N, C-alpha and C positions, 0 to 999 in steps of 0.2 A: 504494500500500500504506500502510495506517495502522498505526503502531506507537507505543504509548504505555503508560505505567504499568509494571507488573511484567513483566520479561523475563528471559532467560538470556543469559549471555555465555560462549562457549566459547573457550578459548585453547589453541592447539596449538603446542608447542615442539619443534623438531627442528633438524638441521643443514642448512646450505645445500647440501651435497652429496647430500642424500636425493632420491630420484627415485621416480616412479610411472609405469610404462609408458613409460620413456624420457624423461619430461618432468620438469623441476624440481617437487618435491613441492608447493611453495607455489603454483605456477601451477595444478597439477592440483586442489588443494583449492579455490582461488578459483573455478575454472571449474565444478567440481561443485557448489559452494554456489550459484552463479548458476543452474545448470541446475535445481537443486531449489528455486529461487525463495526463497532466504533473503534477509533484509533487506539485508545487506551484509557485506563482508569486507575487512579491511585486513591487509597484510603488513608486518611490522617486521623489520628486519635489525639484529641486535645487533653490538656491537663486540668483545665478549668474553663468555664464559660457560662453564659446565660443567653437566653433568646427571648421570644415573645412573652413568656410567662414571667420574666424578670427574676426568676429563681436561679441563684448561682449554683451551678453543678460543680462539685469538687470531690476529691477522693474522701471516702469514709471507711473506717476499719470494718464495721460490722454489717453495713447495709449497702445495697446498690446505690451508686452515686450518679448513674445515668450520665457519665462523662460525655462531652461533645465529640462528635465524629463528623468529618467532612469527606465527601467523595468528590474528586475533581476529575472531569472528563474533558478532553480537548479533541475536536474534530471539525470537519467542514460544517458551515452554518446549516446546510440542508439536513445533514444527518443528526445534528443536535436538535433541530426543530422537530424532526420525526420522532426522536426519543422522548421529547418533553411530555406528551400525553401519558406515556408509560410511567414516567417519574411522578406525574401528578396523581396517578392511581396508587402508586406505591408509598409515597411520603404523606402520611396522615398529619404529622406535626413536624414543623421544621421550616427551613428556608431554602428556596431554589433560586439561584442567581445566575445570570448569563452575562459574560463579558466578551468584548472583542479582544483577540490576541493576534500576535504575529508569530508564526512558527518559523524558527530559524533553522532548526535541524530536527529531523525525525527519522531515525534509522535503527536498524537492528544489527547486532554484531555479525551475524551470518551474512547479511547483505553487503557488509563491507570487508569480508574475509580476503578477497583478492587485492583490493587496493591497500589494505592494512599491511600486507607483506612488503610493500614497497616503502613504507614509512620508516623513518629512523626512530630509534627508541631513546636517543639522547636529548630529545626536545627540539632539536634543530629540524627545520623543514627541509624537504627534498626540493632542490632547485631544478 
């Protein structure tokens, strides 16, 4: 898959206790993004935060603290827009935000295997 230039980034914020069909919501979102062939998704777990409820979520020793989670997905605008209705069904509580981004580089190690052999490992570029 080739991705470069103008793209969209969608960030989905919710609590780690949120679920979709019995599975952690972040797992369900990543699996659905992959099923819909989006370029990639990354899950971030926060150490503290609050949202629409204004309740601060932070670690507690004996109880669930519902810490913040953010899933970030970047792809072409059309694919992000097509994925949005799915997210709106999955995310009951939380925040979904879309931003414009500029993709500078999107590659996989295997895709670069041949050119990588020609690179120097001392940090100097090949002239």
